[in-house]
C-alpha positions, -999 to 999 in steps of 0.1 A, spaced: 226 -91 -390 193 -102 -374 163 -90 -393 131 -85 -373 98 -85 -391 66 -72 -375 55 -108 -373 86 -119 -353 83 -89 -330 46 -98 -322 56 -135 -317 83 -125 -292 60 -102 -274 34 -129 -271 60 -154 -258 71 -129 -232 36 -123 -220 29 -161 -218 61 -167 -198 54 -138 -174 18 -151 -169 30 -186 -163 55 -174 -137 28 -154 -119 4 -183 -119 32 -205 -104 37 -179 -76 0 -179 -69 -3 -217 -68 28 -224 -48 23 -196 -24 19 -159 -18 44 -134 -32 76 -132 -13 75 -101 9 93 -103 42 77 -71 54 43 -87 53 52 -111 81 67 -85 105 99 -104 112 122 -73 114 149 -60 136 144 -26 151 168 -5 132 150 28 129 163 56 151 140 78 172 146 108 150 137 87 119 105 76 135 95 111 145 102 123 109 80 95 96 52 105 119 55 142 109 54 132 72 24 110 78 5 139 95 13 162 65 0 137 40 -31 132 61 -39 169 61 -35 172 24 -58 142 17 -83 159 40 -81 191 20 -89 171 -12 -118 154 6 -104 119 -1 -113 89 19 -81 75 34 -77 49 61 -49 30 80 -39 -3 64 -11 -28 62 18 -22 87 5 12 98 -28 -4 109 -8 -30 128 9 -2 146 -24 13 156 -38 -20 168 -8 -31 188 8 1 201 -14 31 190 18 44 173 41 35 144 58 1 147 94 10 156 111 -10 128 91 4 99 107 27 73 73 37 58 37 42 66 5 36 45 -28 50 38 -52 31 16 -72 53 -9 -100 47 -34 -95 49 -71 -131 61 -77 -124 92 -56 -90 99 -71 -106 98 -106 -128 127 -97 -97 149 -93 -74 162 -120 -42 142 -114 -18 171 -124 -35 194 -99 -35 167 -72 3 162 -76 10 200 -78 -7 204 -44 18 180 -29 48 199 -44 33 232 -33 34 218 3 71 208 -1 63 171 -7 76 149 -35 51 124 -50 53 100 -78 31 71 -90 43 36 -93 23 23 -122 31 -14 -117 21 -14 -80 -7 11 -81 9 32 -54 15 70 -49 48 73 -30 54 105 -10 86 119 4 95 150 23 111 177 2 137 187 27 174 180 20 181 144 29 212 136 49 205 98 48 203 73 21 168 60 28 144 87 40 110 78 54 81 78 30 43 73 29 26 50 4 -9 58 -8 -21 23 -18 -49 26 -44 -79 2 -43 -107 0 -68 -143 -12 -63 -153 -44 -81 -191 -42 -79 -196 -77 -94 -176 -93 -65 -185 -68 -38 -149 -64 -31 -122 -37 -32 -90 -48 -49 -55 -34 -57 -48 -17 -90 -15 -15 -110 -6 -29 -144 11 -60 -131 -21 -73 -117 -41 -67 -150 -23 -97 -166 -37 -120 -139 -73 -134 -134 -95 -106 -119 -112 -129 -94 -102 -123 -58 -103 -160 -49 -79 -169 -77 -54 -140 -74 -42 -133 -38 -20 -104 -51 -52 -84 -56 -54 -82 -18 -92 -79 -19 -114 -70 10 -152 -67 12 -170 -35 7 -187 -37 41 -155 -28 58 -158 7 43 -196 12 47 -211 37 71 -193 62 92 -158 49 97 -143 50 132 -112 70 142 -84 55 163 -53 71 179 -19 67 161 7 88 178 -5 124 184 -36 123 161 -67 102 154 -70 85 120 -97 67 101 -97 29 103 -119 3 85 -149 -12 102 -141 -42 125 -107 -32 136 -85 -62 128 -109 -75 101 -90 -59 73 -58 -77 84 -75 -110 80 -77 -103 43 -42 -87 39 -24 -112 61 -43 -144 58 -14 -166 69 -5 -149 102 -30 -122 112 -37 -139 145 -1 -142 155 17 -118 178 51 -122 162 80 -115 185 105 -91 170 142 -95 178 162 -66 193 130 -45 196 114 -28 225 77 -23 217 69 -3 248 
């Protein structure tokens, strides 16, 4: 039988952390994390009913965040949809709001979550990613229902930047220039009265500068109008 002392357990834990950190550093140095959805090279495989259901879910989440008085703005693929079409991109299975950790901390989390359940929405927090994921509570007839991600950002006053939270990022250097996975953007994009832009039937808050936020979240291809196969964008 193997006998594990406290010393051996600590050594194994340290070795595991070192290996994980080395792998993450390799990913940072070689290139950005692999994420095909960040390059918008998808096939249109979402049906019209699916897209309508996603839009309705997005509206419900928006109204709940308004009730809580939480700043929330379009970002990632949902912001691309607003910029390019003024509606959801037809191949997306989810939508995103970005929210601020400082405001969330002023709310009791249990009450915040209960309000979603009271409105027939399921919500759970992905601790590694720093994301609240929201689903509709209706019976689901499909394998992959639409969902809304609330992507949490935290202010780093020393750098004058907002950056992603989540435990997997805490093992990496906290400086924005060294760690692309923090997905930082400058505070000035959220200063002043933020504009509202149409997305589907409603108007939603967007960051200052329109496409400026995408320059930080998609530094490799924000200027490209990627052609999508089998997809009618009109």
